N, C-alpha and C positions, 0 to 999 in steps of 0.2 A: 454290954449289948444293948440295953436299954438306953443308955447315954448316947451310944451311937445313933440309935434311932431317933432319938430326940434332937441330936445334932442335925442329923440328915433333914427332919422336918423343919428346923430352923433354916436351913439353907434353902429348901424348898419354898418357905415363906419369902425369904429375901428374894428369890429369883422371881417369884410371882409378883412382889413390889418393885422390881427393878427391870420390867419390859425385857424379860429373857425369852429368847427364841424358842417356841413351843417344844421342838425337838429336843432342845438342851434342857428344858425343864422337865420332859417325860424320861429321859434316859440316864441323865446324870446321877440323880437319886438311886437309881437302880444299880448303876455302876458302882456307886460307892457302898451301897449296902451289901454288895457281894464281897467286899473286902479284898479284892484282887484275886480271888478264887476262880473268876471267869473272865475272859477276854471281853472287851466292850462290844466288839462286833458279834459276839456269840449270846448277847442277852436276849431274853424272850420277855415279851410283854403278856401279862396275864390274860389280857383279851385277845391275844393273837395278832395285835396290831404289828405290822412290818416297819422296819427303820426305813426311813427316806435315804435314797442314794446319797444325798448331801451329808446325812448324819453317819452314814455307813463309812464315808470318806474321812469324816472327823474322828470317828470310833477307831477306825484303822489306825490314824495318826496317834490317838490317845495310847492304844495297844503298843505302838513302837516306843513311846515315853516310858510307859509302864506305870503300874499302880503307885508305887512308892514315890516316883518323880511327879505324878499327876497330883497327888495329895501333899506335895511339898510346893505347889503352885506353879509348876512347868508345864505350861499349856502349849499346844499346838498352834502354829500361825492359823490353820485351817479353823479351829475353835474360834479364834478372835475374829476371823473374817466372817464366818457365819453369824456371829452375834452382831458385829459391826453392821452388816447388811440389814439385819433386822431392826436395829436401832435407827438406821438412816430412814427406813420406810415407816417406821411406828412411834419413834420418840424424837422430838426435835431438841430436846434441851439436855438429854444424858449422852454424854460422849462415851465412846468405847474406852478410853482411857480410865475414867472414873468407874465405869462398869467392872472392868477388868480387875481393877485395884480391889473393889468391893467384893468380888467373887472371890479373889485370891485370899483376901481376909477371912472370908466364911470358910473357906477350904482349910485354911490354916487352923482356924479356931476349932473345926471339927477333928482335924488332926491331933491337935493338943488335948482333946477331951478324951481320947481313947485311952 
C-alpha cells in the first residue's frame, strides 16, 4: 500500500512537471488510489470540489474502459483530447504524443510496482 502511494506521488510529480490539465492532475491520483473500488465519476474531493463537466465526460469514458485497462495504458480519446487542448494553450513545445507516451510510461511503472 505504501509503495502504491509513493508511485502515485511520483505520477503526480510527473504530471506537475509536464503541464498536465489541472482536472486530470486533481482526479487521476484519486482514481488510482481507489484501486478500482470506486467509479471515476463517483470520486469525491476531500474539500467538496465538484468535478467539471468535461472531467465528468472523461471520467465516464474511463469507467467504460475499466480500472484494469486504464492501468494498462488504455486511455479514452476524450482524455487525450482534454490534455491536447490544454497543451495547445499552455505549452508550445510539448506535443500530445510525447505527453501521452510519458503518462502511459508512468501508469505502467505504477502498475508494475504493485
